[in-house]
C-alpha positions in Angstrom: 9.4 -9.0 1.0 7.0 -6.9 3.1 4.4 -6.2 0.5 4.2 -3.3 -1.8 6.0 -0.6 0.1 5.2 2.2 -2.4 1.4 1.8 -1.8 2.0 1.2 1.9 3.6 4.6 2.3 1.7 6.6 -0.4 -0.5 8.2 2.2 2.5 10.2 3.3 3.2 11.7 -0.1 2.6 15.4 -0.2 2.6 15.8 3.6 4.4 19.0 4.6 7.4 18.7 6.9 8.9 21.5 8.9 12.4 22.2 7.5 14.9 24.8 8.5 17.3 26.2 6.0 20.7 27.2 7.1 22.8 29.5 4.8 26.6 29.4 4.8 28.7 31.9 2.9 32.0 30.6 1.7 34.8 32.6 0.2 36.5 30.9 -2.7 39.1 33.1 -4.2 37.4 36.4 -5.0 33.9 34.9 -5.1 31.4 34.4 -2.3 29.3 31.3 -2.6 26.2 30.7 -0.5 25.5 27.1 0.4 22.1 26.0 1.7 21.8 23.2 4.3 18.3 21.8 5.0 17.5 20.2 8.4 14.2 18.8 9.5 12.6 19.8 12.8 13.2 16.9 15.2 9.6 17.2 16.5 7.8 17.2 13.1 4.6 15.1 13.4 4.7 13.9 9.7 8.2 12.6 10.1 7.3 11.0 13.4 4.3 9.2 11.8 6.3 8.1 8.8 9.1 6.8 11.1 6.6 4.9 13.2 4.9 3.4 10.1 8.3 2.3 8.7 9.3 0.7 12.0 5.9 -1.1 12.3 6.4 -2.5 8.7 9.9 -3.7 9.6 11.9 -1.0 7.9 14.6 1.4 9.0 13.8 4.8 7.6 16.3 7.1 5.8 15.2 10.6 4.8 16.9 12.1 1.7 16.8 15.9 1.8 17.5 18.3 -1.0 21.3 18.7 -1.5 21.8 16.0 1.2 24.4 13.3 1.1 24.3 9.8 2.4 26.1 6.5 2.2 25.7 4.3 -0.9 25.5 1.0 0.9 22.4 -1.0 0.2 20.2 -2.4 3.0 17.2 -4.3 1.9 15.3 -3.4 5.1 15.9 0.4 4.7 13.1 2.5 3.3 14.3 5.7 1.6 11.9 8.6 1.6 12.7 11.7 -0.3 11.9 15.2 0.8 11.4 17.9 -1.8 11.0 21.6 -1.8 7.8 22.6 -3.6 7.2 25.7 -5.8 5.5 27.4 -2.8 8.7 27.0 -0.7 7.3 24.3 1.6 9.1 21.0 2.1 7.0 17.9 1.5 7.4 14.2 1.5 7.8 13.0 -2.1 5.9 10.1 -3.6 9.2 8.5 -4.3 10.0 5.7 -1.9 12.7 3.2 -2.5 14.4 0.3 -0.7 18.1 0.0 -0.2 
């Protein structure tokens, strides 16, 4: 389609992104459960560069965050990039890129 997208975007793997964790306490019966929501900083340079590279290659970019949800529709022109939390607590772009 547009070449080997995995190799094309491999240079972004391991790049740290600025993420903000939001904690929400929920009361369910007699238990308090803490849920974590992860959001990316809108001005993160690594995300901006990845977005620009995806657009230049003809893709729409979707970022998958830990515990995130998204639609299951398949779009052949959509590049999925996964963000993972590393052992040191930093969020980084994974080496896993998929289309769909």
